[in-house]
N, C-alpha and C positions, 0 to 999 in steps of 0.2 A: 504494500499500500504506499509506504514511504517512497519507494523507488518510483512507483508510478507518479506520485506527486511531484518529485524532483523532475522527472523527465517532462511531464506537462508544462511545468513552469519554467524550465531552463530552455525550452524551445522557443526561438524567436517568434513573435506573432506576425512580424512583418519581414518579407524577403527584401534583399538588396539586389540590385541588377548592376553588373559590371561590363562596361564596354570593353569589347575586344577589337582592337584595330581602330580603323578611322571611324569618325562620326560625320555623317552628312546631313545637310539641310536641304529641304526641297523648297525652292523659291519659284512662285507662280506669279504669272502676270495675265492680264486680260480680265475682262468682265463677264461676258456670256460664254466665250470660248476661251478656256484657260490653257496657257502653254506653261509647262513646269519643267525645271532643270535641277538636278541635284548637283550640290556643290560641298566640297570637303570643308567642314568647319575646323579652322586651325586655332582660333583664339576667341575670346569673348571680351569685350570693352565694358568697362564699368567705372564711372567717375573719371573718365579720361586716362585710366590705367588698363593694360593688357593683361589677361589672364589666360592660363591654359584652360581649356574646357575639362570639366570633372569627369572621371571615368566611372564614378559610383553614383547611382541614383536610387533613392528610397522607394519611388514608384514610377511606374510607366504607364502609358495609356493602353498600350498593347504589348503583349509578349506572346510570340508564336514560333515554335521550332528555331529557337536560339536567336531570334530577331526581336529587337526592342523598338518601339516608336513612341515618341513624345510629342503630342500636340503643343505647339508653342504659341498659336494664334487663335483668337476668336474669329470665326469666318461667318458669323451670323449677319454681317453687313451693318450697315447704319453708322451714325456718328458715334453712338456710345461704344460699340465694339471697336472702332477705329481709335478712339481716345483710350480705351483700355488696352489695346495692343500697343500704343505708343509709350504708355507708362510701364506695363508689366513686362513687355518682351524684351529679353536680353539682346544685345547688339552683338549678333554672331559676325565673325570676320573669316574670310577665306584669303589665302595667300596667292596672289596672282602677280606675275612678273616682278617678284621681289617687293611688293607692296600690298598692304591689307586693303580689302574691299568689303564693304558691308554686305551681308546676306539677310534678305527679309524672309526668313524661313517660316513656312507655314507648320512644318513639323520637322522633327530630327530623327534619324533612324540609324541603327547600328547593330552589328552582332553583338550578342550579350550572353552572359552566363548569370542565371539566378542562383543566389546563394542565401 
């Protein structure tokens, strides 16, 4: 009975997801007909500083067959959704020709392991 109690309460209630390899962001443009392109995320900018993107996530929007997806944007449209995205969405960056370019990613995806 004590062993069962310890086992139940020592098991983590939430899984962590660890990125394996590159993290890509999908950037889409267009209103009625969307065109999307995957870009490698090399860094994140916050308060004018560059940071390496984390490789550990406490939750993801979708986990299937070793692939994780995290929705980074509210796509419901409208002024409120646009304002929310501008405030909350991280500034993802990709390295192109030796300089960083912003990536307006709707979601990020990566190979991952659930632990």
